[in-house]
N, C-alpha and C positions, 0 to 999 in steps of 0.2 A: 523626760529622760535626763534632766540636768543633774550632774553629780557634783556635790559640794565637798569640801574637804572633810573627811571623816574625823570625828572626835576620837582620838586614840588614847586609851588609858595606859599609862606607864606600866610595864610588866614587872618592874623591880619593886618588891614590897617595901613599904615604909616601916622602918623599925619603930618599936614602941618608944624608945628614948633616942633622940637624935642629937647630934652636936649642933651648936648654934649655927644658924645659917650665915653664910658670908654676905656681908652687906657691901654692895658695890655702889659707890657714889660717883656718878659720871661727872665729868668736868665740862661745863658748857663753853662753847667756843663760837665766836662770831665769824661767819664766812660771808664774803661778798657774793651777791646773787650771780654775777658773771662767772664765778669760779665753781658754780654748783650744777652738776648734771644728775641724771637718773641712772643708777647702776643697772646693768643688764640682768643681774640676778634678782632684781625686784620682781615680785610675783606678777605685777601687771605692766611690766616693761613693754613698751611698744603699743599699748592699747591707746585708742583715741580718748580724748577728754569726754567725760560723761556730761549729762545735761545739768548737773548740779555744780559744776566747776565755776560758772559765772557767779552763782550765789556765794560760793566760798571766796571768790576773789573780792566781792563786795564786802564780805565780812572782814577779810584781812585788811582792806583799805580803811574800814571804819574802826576796827578794834586792834589791829596789829596782829602779830604772830604770838599766839598764846602758848603753843607747845613746840619745843625744839624738835628738829628732825634728827634722825640717826643717820650718820654718813660714815663713809670710809675714805681713806686717801685714794686718789686716782692711781691707775696703773698704766704706765706707758704714755706715749704721745697722743693716742687716740681718745683718751679720757680727760675730763677736766680735773682740776686740782682736788675736788671732792665730789663723791658720788653718793646720792641719796639711796639708802637701803629701804627706808620707809618715807612717807611724806610725799609720794608721787603726786597726789592730788593738790597738795599745797604748792608744790613746785610749779605745776601747770597753772594754778590760779595766779601765782606771782608773775608767770609769763604773760597772762592776760593783762595784768596791770602794767607790765613793762611795755607791751605793744601799744597800750593806750596812752603811754607817756606819763602815767601817774607815778611811776618809780623809775629808777635807772639801774644799770648793772652794778652800781656800788651799794645797792640797797643791802643793809645788814640782815643776815639770816641767822637765827639762833640754831645751833646744832650741837649734837654730841658726836664726837669723832671716835669711832670704834676701830681699834687696830687688832683686837683679839679675834681670830676666826670663829671661835665658838659663840661669842657675843654677836658677831655679825650674822651668823645663822639664826640666832634667836631673834634678832631684830627683823630679819626677813620674814620669818614664819609666824611670829607671835604678835606682831603689832599691826597686822593688816586686818582690821576688824570693821572698818567703815563700810565696806562693801563685801558681800560673801565672795570668797575666793573659790574659783572653779578648780576641780582637781586637775584638769589639764594644765592650768597655770602652775600648780604646785609641781607637777611632773617636769614641766619645762624649766622651772626655776632650779630644781634640784640638779637637772642636767647641766645647767649653766654653772652651778656651784661646783660640780665635779670637774668641769673644765677649768675652773679657777683654782684647782688644786685643793679645794676643801674636801677633806676625807669623810667617808661614811661615819667613822668613829667620832670625828669632831662634831658632825651634825647631830648624831644620836646623843652624844654627851651634852651638847648645848640644850637640846630639847627635852632630855630626860626620858627618851623613849628607847625601846629595844631596837637594836641595830637592824633586825630583820624587817621592821616596818619601813625604815629608810631604804633598805636594800630593795624592797619590792617596788617602791616608787622610783628608785634609781634604775631598776631594770626596765621600767616602762619608758624612761627617758630616752632609750635607744630605739624606740619604735619609730616607724616611718612618720615624718612630719604630717602627712595627710591624715594619719590616724588620730593624732592629737587635735587636729582641726575638726575632724568629724566628731570626736568625743565632746569637744566644747560646743559644737553646733547641735548636739543632741541627736545626731544621726546614729551613733553607736553608744553602747553602755560601757562602763568601766570593765565589766567582765569580758565583753567582746574585745576590748582593747588588750586585755591580758592574753586573750586567745590569739590575737594577731601577733603579739610580741613573741609567742612561742615559735612562730614560723622562722626558720633559719634564713630564708631568702628575703632580704629587706625590700627588694624590688617587688616581690610578690605581695608583701605587706602594703606597699604604696599603691599597687594596682587595685587591690581589693578595697582599700579605704577610699580611693578616688572614685571607684564605681559606686560606692555608697554615697559619697558627696554628690555624684551626678544623678542621684535619685533612683538607682537600681536596687537599693536595699542591700543589707549586709548579708553576704553569702556564707552564713555560718557553717552550712553543710560542707562547703568547699574546704574551709579551714579544718573542720573536724576530720573529714576523710583524708586530707593531706597529712594530718598528724597520725591518724589511725594506720595509714599504710606503712609507716615505718616505726611503730611503737609496739612493744610488748610490755605489759604492765604486770603488777603482782596479782592481778585478777585473772591471769591466764590459767587455763585448766591444768597445765603442767605443774603449777605452783601448789596444787593440793598434795602432790607427792614430793615436791622439792621445796623445803623451807628456806627462808632467806639466808640462814647461816650456811647451809649446804651449798647454796648457790655462790655465796661469797667465798667460801673455802676453796671452791673450784676455780676462783679467779674472776667470777662474774662481777660486773660493776652495776651499781644502781644509782639512778639520778632521782632525787626528791624534787617534787614540784615546789618552786619558790613560793608560789601563792597558796599552797596547801589545798588546792581545789581538785587536783588529779592524783590518781594513785601513782606510786613510784614507778618509774620506767626502768626496765631491765635492759641494759645497753648491750648485753651479750646473749641474745636468744639462742645462739648455737650452743653455748655452754649450758643453758637451761635445758635444751633438748638432750644433750649428752648426759647430764646428771639424771634426768628423768629416765632416759633409756637404760642407763646402767642399773638403776634401781628396779625398773620394770623387768629387765632381763633376769635379775636375780630372783624375782618372784616367778617369772616364766620358767626358770630352770626346774622348779619343783614339779611342774606339770610335764615338761619335756622328759623328765626322768620316769614319768608314769606312761610315756609312750604317746603323748599328745603333741602334735606339731603346733608350735605357738609362734605367731607373727606379731612382733612388737613394733608399733608405728606411732609416731607423734604427728604424722601428716596424713595424706590420703590413704584410704584402705588399700592394702596390697591386692594384686590380682591373684585369684585363687583358681584352681581347676574347675572346669564347668560341671564336673560330676559331684560337686559338694552342695549340700542343701543346708541353708541357714536355719537354725532352730530359734524359736521365739515363744511367745505366749500361746497357750493352748486354750481354745474356747471350751466352755463347759458343755458337756454332752459329747465331746469328740472322743472321749475315752470311756471304758467301762467304769461303773460307779466306784469300784474299789481303787482302780488306778487313778481316777480323778481325785479321789479323796487323798491319796498319797501325794499326788502332784501338788494339790493345794497346800498340804502340810509342808512340803519342801519349799514351796514359794514363800511361805511364812518364815521358814528358817532362813532363807536367803535374805529376806527383808531385815530380819533381826541382825544377821551378821553384817549386812551393809551398814547399818547404823553403828554397830560395834566398831567397824573399820573407821568410820567418820570420827568417833570418839578417840580411837587410838591414834589417829593421825594428828589430832590436836595436841598431843604430848610429843613435841619435837625432840625431847631429850631421850626418847626410847623408840628409835626407828625400827629396831628388831621386833618389838611387840606389835607395832603397826603392820609390819610385813606379814607376820603370822596371822593377824586378823584379816588381812586382804586375801591371803591364801585360803583361809577358812571360808571367806565370802565366795571366792571363785569355785571352791569345791561344792558349795551349796548350789551355785548356779548350774554347774555341770550336772549334778544329781537331779535338779529340777528339770533341766532340758531333756535329759535322757529318759526320765519318766514320762515327760510330755510327748515324746515321739515314739512311745511304745517300747522302750527299752533299747533302742538303737544306740550304738556306742559313739560318743563324741571322739573324733579323730583329729580335728583341727580347731584352733582357737585364734582369734584376732584380739589383740589388746591395745587400747589407745587411751589417752588421758581423759579424765572426767573430774568434774568438781565434786567435792565432798569426799567420796571414797577413794579418790586417787586414780583409779583405773576403771575402765568399762570393758567388758568382754562380750564377744559374740561367738557362739559355738556352732560348729559345722559337723555334719555327718554325711557319709556317702549317700547319694540319692538311691531310692529304691526303683527297680525297673517298673515302667508304666504298664498297666494292664489295659489291653484294648477293650473298648466297650463292645458289648454284644449288640450288633445292629438289629437283631431280631426282636430285642426288647424295646426298641424305640416305639413310642406311641404314634398313632396315625396323626397326620397333619391336623392341627386344630382348625375347627370351623371358624369362619368369620363371625364376629359378634353381630348380633342383630342391630338394625338401625336404632339410634336413640329415639326415645319418645319425643313427640312434638313439644311437650311441655318442658321448658327449661327452668329448673328451680333456682331460687335466689342463692347467692353465695356470700360468705363473709369476706370483707376486704382483708386481705393478708398483708402484712408488712413487706414492702419491697426490699429485697436484699441490697446491701451496699456493695456494689461490685466495682466501684471506681478504684483503680490502682490495685485490684485484686485479680490474680491469675487463676486459672482453672484449678490448679493443685491446692491453692490456699482456700478457694471457695469450697472445694470438696472437704477439706479438713474442718472448716467452720460448720458446714451443714452436718457433717458426721458427728461432731461433738454436740451440736445443738440437738440432734436426734437422740443421742444417748442421754442427754439431760432430760428431755421430755419423756423418755422411756422410764427413767427413775421416778419422775413426778407422777406419771400415770399409774405405775405399779404401786405407789403409796396411796392412791385414791381409788378404791374399788368402785365407788359410785360413779366417778367419771369414766372409769374403764368399762363399766356396764353400759353406760350411755354410748360410748364409742362402739362397742361390739354390737349392740342392738341396732345402732344406726347403720353399721356395715351390713348386718343381716337384712335390714329393711331395704337397703339399696340393692342388694343382690336378689332378694326373694320377692319383694313387693314392687319395687320400681322396675325390676327385671331389666336393669341396665345391661346385664350380660346373662346369657343362658348357657349352662354347661353341666357336665357330670364328671365326677372323678370317682375313684374306687373308695368310697366312704359313705356311711349312712347319711351324713350331712354333706351336701354338695358345696362345700366351701374350700376353695384352694387356699393354701397358707404357706408362709415361710417366715423364719425368724430373721431379725436384722443381723446380717453377718457378711458385710462387704469384704471382698477379697483382700483389699489393701488397707483395711481399717485396723484399729487397735482397740482392745477392750480397755475401758477406763474403770478401774476397780470400784470406785465409789459411785459410779453411775450405772451403766448397764451391767458391769461386772457384779454388782450387788444383786441385781435381779436374776442374773444367770446362776449365782450361787443359791438363791432361794429355790429356783426351779430344779437345780441339781439335788438339793436336799429333799425336795418333794419326790423326785424320781427314786431316790434311795429309800424313802419311806414307803412308796408304793411297792417297790420290789421286795422290801422286807415283809410287807403285809401278805404276800402270796395270793392276792385277790386280783380280779380283773379290774381294769381301769374304772369302769362304770361302778362296780361295787365299792371300790375304794373311795371314789369321789363322793358317792351317795352317802357313805358313812361319815364323811367329814362334817364337822360343825359348820353352821351357816357362815360364821366369820371366816373360817378357813377356806370355805368354798369361794367366798367373795375375794379373799386374798389371792387364791389361785387364779381366779378369773382375771383379776387385775394384772397379775404377772404375765399370764399367757397373752393377754391383749397388748400389754406394753411391749413385750419382746418382739412382737410382729410389726411394730411401728417402723416406718422407713420414710424419712423425708430428706435423705441425702441427695445432693445434686452434684454431679461430676463436673459440669461445665457452667461457666457464668451465663451462657446463653440458653442453658437448659433449665429454666426456672419452672418448677412444677407448681403453678399458682393454685390449682385446686387442692393439691395436697397441702400446700402452705396454709390455705384457708382453714382446712380441717385442723391442722396443727395449732393454728391460732385459737380456734374454739376450744380445743382440748386443753391447751395451756391455761386459758382463762378458767375453765371448769375446775381443774385440779390445782390452781394457783401455783403453777410451775415456777420454780426459782432455782436455777442450777447452782447458785452459790451456797445453797443449804448443804450441798454434798461435795462440791468441787470448785476449785478456782484454777485459772489457766496455769498449766505446767510448761516445762521447757519443750516437750515434744509438740505441744500445741502451738507455742509461740515461735518456734524455730522457722516455720515457713514465712512468717511476717517480715516485712522489710523494716529497716531501722526507723524510717519515718512513721510507719504504723505503730511500732513499739513505743516510740516517744509520745505519739498521740495517745496511746493507752494510758501512759503515766499522767498526761495532762487531764484526761477524762476522769481518772480515778482520784484526782487531787493530790497526786504524788510527784508533781513536776519537780525535778531537781536538775540544776544546770550541769551537775557532774555526769548525769546520764548521757548527755550528748557527746561526751568524750570517750565513752566506753566502746570497746569492740563489740561485734555482733553477739558472740557467745556470752560475753559478760553482761550485755544489755538484756539478753534473754533471761539469764538467771536473776537479774535485778528486778525485771518486770514481774516474774513469777513470785518473787519474795514479797514485793509490794502488794500484788493482788491478793496473796494469801493473808497478809497482815490486815487488809481492808475488806476481806471477804467480797471481792469484786470480780465480775466477769463482763466481757464486752457485750454491748447491746446486740451484736450480730448473733449471739447464742440464745437470744430470747425470742420466743414465738408470741410474746404478749400482744394481744389485740382484742378490742372489745367485741363482744358477741352482738351482732347487729342483724336482726331478722329482716330488716328492710334493705339489705344489700342489693345492689343492682345486679340482675341476672346477666350471665355471660354465656357465650356459646360453648359447647363442649370442647375440651382440649383433646387433641388427638393423642398427645403423649400420655394423658391421663388414661385414655382407653388402652394404650399399650401396656400400661402398668397394671391393668386389671386382669382377673383370672378369666380363662377361657374354659370351655366345657367340651368334653368329648366322651361319648359313651364308652369307647373302647380304651380309654386311658388306663395304663397299668401303673398305678402309683406305687410308692414305697410302702409295702405292707407292714403290719405290726400295729400294736395298740397305740404306739406313740409315733408312728411314721408320718411323713409329710407326703401328700399326693400333689405333685407339681406337674403342670403342663409344660411341654417343651418350650413354648414361647413365653411362658410366664416368668418374669424376673422377680416376682415377689414384692414389687414396689407398692406400698400402701395396702398390702393384703394382710389380714389378721390370721394368726395361727389358731386353728381349732382342731384339737385332737380328740381322742376318746375322752380324755380327762376334761377337755373343754365342753364336750357334749353334756357330761353329767352336771357340770357347773351351770350350763345354760338351762337344763331341765329344772334345776332347783330354783334358779333365778326367775324362770318363767312361771313357776308355781307360786 
């Protein structure tokens, strides 16, 4: 962790033809040893003599002084007549000879006396080459030079470097002394020193550095959180709608990071909020004129009446085919207009065009949501900042009155499943989920997305889907793990994966749902029964339908970290291996998936994918989420927690039946009244659909052909 002085390339370009260089001829002067001390600005001032000093002393005694020292006149009564800017080691070697009695204080020392501040700086920084100079010494030396009234400009001119490089080292000279000690000892890095220097409280700098020296490690998280608590940067979501010029015109101040590592800090977040709110209200006025109540907020979502229902994505099959087709078309229009708004916002010189693009985007969102809820009218809308398109909206409509369930239609209580057979079959070892530092909500999100990824993989591999379905039928009918009847020719209970608090991921299960919706449309257009329509399909089409039906019934979601469904996981691992499941073929982590993760987990993701960047640790949570999503997309990466990969092992050690697995299985009741119709689902009252495959009349036909 040792940091040496960096080689800094001068930023001023050298012209093709230059004037003759000024030749400076120093005048040598003899100074008595007793009048010669070591200047405080010497890079190694105060350091003890190294092990080679005695050898140097012997050389000076035998051969004399070969190279003159560069000195300056002493200042004040506390300094000697001349102070060495370089040649500290030679002065220490002469001191050894003096103490040994080989020479006296009148010993003549050859020197160059420098009175020009620029040449003094050059002598300090450019002639110390005998031993590598630690950057901590450079920082301390520059601090001492500043105290001696040597200006940044003078040092930069003497060295031929850009002033910004000297300013950066000078800024670090004000850091707590313990920080420089820790830096030189290798306990912290130069980047961490710069991080400490940003803390306004010098005592806090000292405390953190001292804890590091005491062996407790550098608490970088503490510094980052301390800075995050009081910083708003140009990566804030409000900045998508407020460009830097508009912020500055409103009186907002910006502070640029001296070291070029962090995004600029906006010193007036209230002005940023005011500018964003004014522009957002101008957009909202268009919809208020149309009779929609719009709540504009840059902070927490406002409290709304309890009788309002939030509108969102609509699952395929929730609407009639014609309305679903119209809804999907409007969703595509909304996506296109969102991208158009992003492009328009990039042109900061035409804000009026961008506002019109955002209005069009919101109109598309309203039309989509109204179609998705069966034509109910949007009456309320909430608008808040968002990256990219500038604003995000959520639409609300009055709730419909609830219809009481007909208790007479409830099925009789399900019978208890028969006792499991004595033989306990072997199981494949499933990968244990990583639940350390993961709460229930995050675990549910992870398993939800992982399930959708496996749904897509299974739907794309009819062979693996056929294996899965046959295995399920064998378990139900041959193993007779459960005995039951429902209102269907095939006594197989089923439900599709549709958790109440989940979200459709368009490129994963959303793609499968679109395929099934297209097949529903094709069947309705045929005018045939499901069996006749399926029987007429080509073999490849039947296999594809079978794969999609099997895949959409997959459910390996786990709501709690302590509710691990190990048998279901074992099956998922086998299926993933069969169909070579790889979620990154279709999807990489997006902001909605990443938001529940802590900052520590997010930075860990960056390290795992090989995108570690020190700047990421300085970002706010929302900025870090967007950064991780971008890096994951660039690298086609997804966390291992979303993979079900595990080798198929027929020799796995058998285990006792899991009670929770039994709860997730179908039950049978001869008097169940399922949901009728060719494509209805017959569900038991106690069946939650976990791990159950959907087999409708269309599925029956596919099975008949597959069995043939």
